[in-house]
N, C-alpha and C positions, 0 to 999 in steps of 0.2 A: 493598446490592443493586446488581447490575450493570445498566448501561444500554447502549444501542446507540449507537455513534459512527461517523461517517464521517470517514475520513482521506484527504485529497487531496494528492497530490504532483505535482510537475512535473519535467520534464527539467532537469538541472543541467549545469554546465560540462563535465563529463567524459563526458557521454552522446554517443555517435556517432549523429547524426541520420540517417546513411545506412544504419544497420543496425537490424534488428528486435530485440525484447527478448532473445531467446535468443542473439543474437550479440554482446551487450554484454559488456564485461569483467566478470569476477566473477559471471557468470550462475549457475554451479553453486553458489557460496557463497550468493548471494541466494536461489535457489530452495530450498536446504536450510533457510535461516533461515525463510522464509515457510512451508514445509511443517511445520516444528516448531511455529510459532504456530497453524497450522490444527489440528494434532494436540492442542495444549493447549486448544483450544476458544476461543482468543482471536479469530482471524480467522474470520468466517462466510462472507464472499464477497469477491472482489476480482479486479482485472484492469486491463489497460492502458486508458487513455483514448486513443482513436484520433483523430489529427488529419488534416489534408489528406493526400492520396495514401495514406491507409490506414496511415500510420506512427504508432506509439505516441509520445506526447509527455508522458506522465505516468501516474499510476495512481490508482485509487480502491479503498479497502478499507472494508468494513463489519466492525466489530469489537465485541466485548463487553468492557466494562471498568467499573471502579468510578468513574473520573473521567478527565478529559482528561489529567491528569498521567500516569496509568498508560499511556495510549495512547502519549504522547510518549516515556516511559521505555522501553517495550518496542520501539518502532520505531527508536529512536536507534542500536541496534546492528545494524541491517540493513547488510550490506556495501555496498549501493548508496548508502545515505545517508552512510555513513562515508567513501566514496571519491568522493563528488560526482557520482554518476550520476543520482541522484534527490534532490530537495529536498522536505521536508515543508512544504507550503504552509498547510494548515489542518486542524484537528480540531474537529468540531462534534458535540454530542449530537444524536441523531436520534430524535424521537418518532414511532414508526410508527403511522399511522392506518389504512393499507390494507395488507393482507397476504393475497394470494390463496391462500397455502399453508394458511391456517387455515380 
């Protein structure tokens, strides 16, 4: 049975802090990778974590997976993780108590 997980990443060495997400190297490859995981039903929600001055400095994904290992295995092929633009910081199972959509 699949559970819900939260995956949090941070900016890594190759992220250009002077540019927004869509201006980072390999944006098109990263976006295509994420879109594919959304289409597969793996990623439910996600987006950048915004720091001071409104600039992204990481990201949060809400995903459905069997276990933490599946989350890490799927995300390791993200072009941004592979090229040091983002670094996966943590993966935690999330037990949802409150859901306004239901």
